[in-house]
C-alpha positions, -999 to 999 in steps of 0.1 A, spaced: 0 0 0 15 34 -10 24 58 18 19 96 14 48 118 24 56 155 20 90 170 12 96 204 28 121 228 14 122 261 34 145 291 32 162 279 0 179 309 -16 196 315 -49 206 343 -72 186 346 -104 177 370 -132 140 378 -127 120 409 -132 108 435 -157 130 464 -149 162 470 -169 183 466 -137 166 433 -129 175 420 -164 212 428 -159 220 418 -124 209 387 -105 189 391 -73 181 369 -44 150 347 -46 138 328 -16 120 295 -23 96 273 -3 83 241 -16 59 216 0 58 185 -22 35 155 -16 42 122 -31 33 85 -27 60 61 -18 53 26 -28 80 -1 -23 114 12 -34 102 43 -52 109 76 -34 114 113 -42 150 124 -38 149 158 -21 184 166 -32 174 162 -68 143 183 -63 164 211 -47 190 211 -75 163 210 -102 146 241 -88 178 260 -85 191 251 -119 157 258 -136 154 293 -120 190 302 -128 187 292 -165 152 304 -173 155 342 -166 118 349 -161 102 383 -162 74 377 -137 73 357 -105 40 342 -118 57 328 -149 86 315 -127 61 297 -104 43 282 -134 76 271 -150 90 255 -118 57 236 -111 55 223 -146 92 212 -146 88 194 -112 57 176 -122 72 165 -155 105 155 -140 92 138 -109 60 118 -117 56 106 -81 44 141 -72 7 142 -63 4 178 -49 27 207 -44 28 243 -32 56 265 -43 64 300 -30 89 324 -46 98 356 -27 120 386 -35 132 395 0 153 425 -11 128 446 -31 113 465 -1 128 473 33 95 469 51 83 436 37 90 406 16 69 401 -16 62 369 -34 39 346 -52 25 312 -42 11 285 -65 -5 252 -57 -9 221 -79 -33 206 -86 
């Protein structure tokens, strides 16, 4: 019988090109990532959190999105395609250095 588990990635941070302003297109900025990924483990099959982490970082560093919404859509699509064991996920992308008084971000859930 399959067992349901949730991988939790919190406070993951990387430097990426993301944004619409000319300065954001030229210089990488810090993005903070949180991911809550549900999957079913049946027998020997499992979801390797190290591969999930690396996949998220690599995807965001290579894609150079303009909007956080597009980045969320892209990461969710990539994770679901690459890791078919995923049954549900919630992804949050934040730009912690945009404002001094708050941290802004986007959250997307699948399905």
